[in-house]
C-alpha positions in Angstrom: 2.7 23.8 19.4 4.1 20.0 20.4 6.7 17.9 17.9 4.0 15.2 17.9 0.5 18.0 16.8 3.3 19.4 14.2 4.3 15.4 12.7 1.5 12.8 12.7 3.6 9.4 14.2 4.0 6.8 11.2 2.3 3.6 12.1 4.1 2.6 8.6 7.7 1.7 9.0 9.9 -0.3 7.1 9.8 -3.4 9.1 6.1 -4.2 9.8 4.5 -6.3 7.4 1.3 -5.3 5.3 -1.4 -7.5 4.4 -5.0 -7.2 3.1 -7.5 -6.7 5.8 -10.4 -10.1 5.8 -12.8 -9.3 3.0 -10.2 -7.6 0.5 -9.1 -9.4 -2.5 -7.3 -7.5 -5.4 -8.5 -8.4 -8.9 -8.1 -7.5 -12.1 -11.1 -6.4 -13.6 -11.5 -6.7 -17.2 -14.8 -4.4 -17.3 -12.6 -2.0 -15.6 -9.5 -2.3 -17.7 -7.3 -2.1 -14.2 -7.1 -3.7 -11.2 -9.6 -3.7 -8.2 -9.7 -3.8 -4.3 -12.9 -5.5 -3.8 -14.6 -5.9 -0.1 -18.0 -6.6 0.7 -18.9 -2.9 0.9 -17.7 -2.8 -3.1 -14.8 -1.6 -5.2 -11.8 0.6 -5.3 -10.3 1.0 -8.9 -7.0 1.2 -8.2 -4.1 3.4 -10.3 -1.4 1.7 -11.9 0.8 3.2 -8.9 -1.6 1.4 -6.3 -2.1 -1.6 -7.9 1.8 -2.2 -8.2 2.2 -2.2 -4.5 -0.7 -3.7 -3.2 0.0 -6.9 -5.6 3.6 -7.3 -3.0 1.1 -6.7 0.3 1.2 -10.4 0.9 1.4 -10.9 4.8 4.8 -12.2 4.1 7.1 -9.3 2.7 8.0 -6.4 4.9 7.2 -2.6 3.9 11.2 -2.5 3.3 11.4 -5.7 1.4 7.7 -4.1 -0.9 10.0 -0.9 -0.9 13.3 -2.7 -2.2 11.3 -4.4 -4.7 9.6 -1.5 -6.2 12.8 0.7 -6.7 14.7 -2.3 -8.6 11.6 -2.6 -10.7 11.4 1.3 -11.3 14.7 2.2 -10.8 15.7 6.1 -11.1 12.4 7.3 -9.8 12.9 10.1 -7.6 11.1 9.7 -4.2 9.6 6.3 -4.8 10.4 5.0 -1.2 8.0 8.0 0.4 5.4 7.3 -2.3 5.2 3.9 -1.4 5.2 4.9 2.4 2.8 7.5 1.6 0.4 5.2 -0.2 0.6 2.7 2.9 -0.2 4.7 5.0 -3.6 6.1 3.4 -4.6 2.1 2.4 -4.0 1.8 6.3 -6.0 4.9 7.6 -8.6 3.5 4.6 -8.6 0.2 6.8 -7.3 -1.7 3.7 -4.5 -3.1 5.3 -3.8 -4.2 8.6 0.1 -4.4 9.8 1.9 -6.8 11.3 
């Protein structure tokens, strides 16, 4: 097995700047009692962690800045940086976000 087959190449790196894809909108939905990601075909109800991350995805902040901000907001959470990167990888794979 080649090294690249053993470990997928990450597309989310600290220097990238994520933004929501065109047509996607993050908002608080009182009926859902939580944040949702709206898009033309539907809606995704987000858990609190996903909402905290996506609230910082503004096309201006880098992945490193998002990680730093959340690490400061939630000090002492073990593995928070890996969790943020993993979520952003999923969000990118699901086409919720784009990376610049």
